[in-house]
C-alpha positions as CSV (number, residue, x, y, z in Angstrom):
1,X,105.1,72.6,156.4
2,X,105.8,70.7,153.4
3,X,102.0,70.7,152.4
4,X,102.3,74.5,152.7
5,X,105.3,75.1,150.8
6,X,103.9,72.6,147.9
7,X,100.7,74.6,147.9
8,X,102.7,78.0,147.5
9,X,104.6,76.4,144.4
10,X,101.2,75.5,142.8
11,X,99.8,78.8,143.3
12,X,103.3,80.2,141.6
13,X,103.1,77.9,138.9
14,X,99.4,78.7,138.3
15,X,99.9,82.5,138.2
16,X,102.8,82.0,135.7
17,X,101.0,79.9,133.3
18,X,98.1,82.4,133.6
19,X,100.2,85.3,132.7
20,X,101.5,83.4,129.8
21,X,97.9,83.2,128.0
22,X,97.2,86.7,129.0
23,X,99.9,89.0,128.5
24,X,99.6,90.3,125.0
25,X,102.0,89.9,122.4
26,X,103.7,92.9,120.6
27,X,104.0,92.5,116.8
28,X,104.2,95.0,113.9
29,X,100.9,94.4,112.8
30,X,99.3,95.7,116.1
31,X,99.3,99.6,116.5
32,X,99.5,101.2,119.8
33,X,96.5,103.3,120.6
34,X,97.7,107.0,120.3
35,X,96.6,110.0,122.6
36,X,94.7,112.6,120.8
37,X,97.2,115.3,122.1
38,X,100.0,113.5,120.1
39,X,98.6,113.8,116.8
40,X,95.6,113.4,114.9
41,X,95.2,110.4,112.8
42,X,94.5,110.6,109.3
43,X,91.0,109.8,108.2
44,X,90.4,106.1,107.3
45,X,91.0,104.9,103.9
46,X,87.8,105.3,101.7
47,X,87.6,101.6,100.7
48,X,88.9,98.6,102.4
49,X,92.3,97.7,101.0
50,X,93.2,101.2,99.7
51,X,96.6,102.9,100.2
52,X,96.8,105.5,103.1
53,X,99.2,107.3,105.2
54,X,97.1,106.7,108.4
55,X,99.6,108.4,110.7
56,X,102.4,111.3,110.3
57,X,104.0,112.8,113.7
58,X,106.8,115.1,114.0
59,X,108.6,114.3,117.4
60,X,111.7,114.3,119.1
61,X,112.6,110.4,118.1
62,X,111.2,107.0,117.9
63,X,111.5,104.5,120.2
64,X,110.0,100.6,119.9
65,X,108.8,101.7,116.3
66,X,106.6,104.4,117.8
67,X,107.1,108.2,118.0
68,X,108.3,109.9,121.1
69,X,108.2,113.7,122.0
70,X,105.5,114.6,119.5
71,X,104.5,118.1,119.5
72,X,103.4,121.0,117.4
73,X,106.4,123.2,118.6
74,X,110.0,122.6,119.6
75,X,112.6,124.6,121.3
76,X,115.3,126.1,119.2
77,X,117.8,123.9,121.3
78,X,116.2,120.7,119.8
79,X,119.1,119.0,118.0
80,X,116.8,116.9,115.4
81,X,113.3,115.9,114.9
82,X,111.8,112.8,113.4
83,X,108.9,112.5,111.0
84,X,107.1,109.2,111.8
85,X,104.9,107.6,109.0
86,X,102.7,104.9,109.2
87,X,101.0,103.4,106.0
88,X,98.2,100.9,105.5
89,X,97.5,98.8,102.6
90,X,100.8,99.2,101.1
91,X,100.1,97.5,97.4
92,X,103.8,97.2,96.4
93,X,107.2,98.1,97.7
94,X,107.5,102.0,97.1
95,X,109.4,105.3,97.8
96,X,108.0,108.1,99.7
97,X,109.6,111.3,99.6
98,X,109.5,113.7,102.7
99,X,110.2,117.2,101.7
100,X,111.2,119.4,104.5
101,X,110.4,123.2,104.2
102,X,110.9,126.2,106.7
103,X,108.6,128.9,105.7
104,X,108.5,128.9,101.7
105,X,112.1,127.6,101.4
106,X,112.5,123.8,100.7
107,X,115.3,122.5,103.2
108,X,115.6,119.0,102.3
109,X,114.2,116.0,100.8
110,X,114.6,112.7,102.4
111,X,113.2,109.3,100.7
112,X,111.7,106.5,103.0
113,X,110.8,103.2,101.7
114,X,107.6,101.4,102.8
115,X,107.2,97.6,102.0
116,X,104.3,95.8,100.5
117,X,101.9,94.7,103.1
118,X,99.0,95.7,105.7
119,X,100.9,98.0,107.8
120,X,104.5,99.6,107.6
121,X,105.9,102.3,109.8
122,X,109.2,104.2,109.0
123,X,110.8,107.4,109.9
124,X,113.2,110.2,108.8
125,X,115.2,112.6,110.7
126,X,116.2,116.3,110.1
127,X,118.6,118.4,112.1
128,X,116.8,121.8,113.3
129,X,118.9,123.1,115.9
130,X,118.8,126.8,116.2
131,X,116.7,127.1,112.8
132,X,113.3,129.1,114.1
133,X,110.4,129.3,112.1
134,X,107.5,127.5,110.7
135,X,108.1,124.0,109.5
136,X,106.3,121.6,107.0
137,X,106.9,118.2,106.0
138,X,105.1,117.1,103.0
139,X,105.0,113.2,102.3
140,X,104.8,112.6,98.7
141,X,104.5,109.7,96.6
142,X,106.5,108.7,93.5
143,X,104.7,110.8,91.1
144,X,104.8,113.9,93.4
145,X,101.3,114.0,94.9
146,X,101.2,115.1,98.6
147,X,99.5,112.4,100.6
148,X,99.9,114.2,104.0
149,X,101.6,117.1,105.5
150,X,102.5,117.8,109.1
151,X,103.1,121.2,110.4
152,X,105.3,122.4,113.4
153,X,107.5,125.3,114.6
154,X,110.9,125.7,116.2
155,X,110.8,128.4,118.7
């Protein structure tokens, strides 16, 4: 009886030890793969090390630093949406400006900070409840150059 119990504990200890070395560590630098239905990733930077917005997604929120509820259309009952932005090869701390427009009318500008480094994720939110129409979020640099835009509808 004692021999079987000791063997069971050895097996349990071996399984725990194996899991400690095989479970991936989650860190800021490792992006989760994104399903194609969620959003199209931007084209890779032309040169290694070039600053780029590699992902811009509109969804219903952000959890664990990743967008959730990504879609191209939202019901009019949706209270707010989030524009999730992922930048790569950020050369220095900088402000990005998100310009939210419904049709041709600019509705709001929101600044988002990205910090120097190989990868930075941030997001901004906008209340859209009941504001039916075609929307666009433009992500601009400090010079006003559009780096990326995301279009969606509130129906």
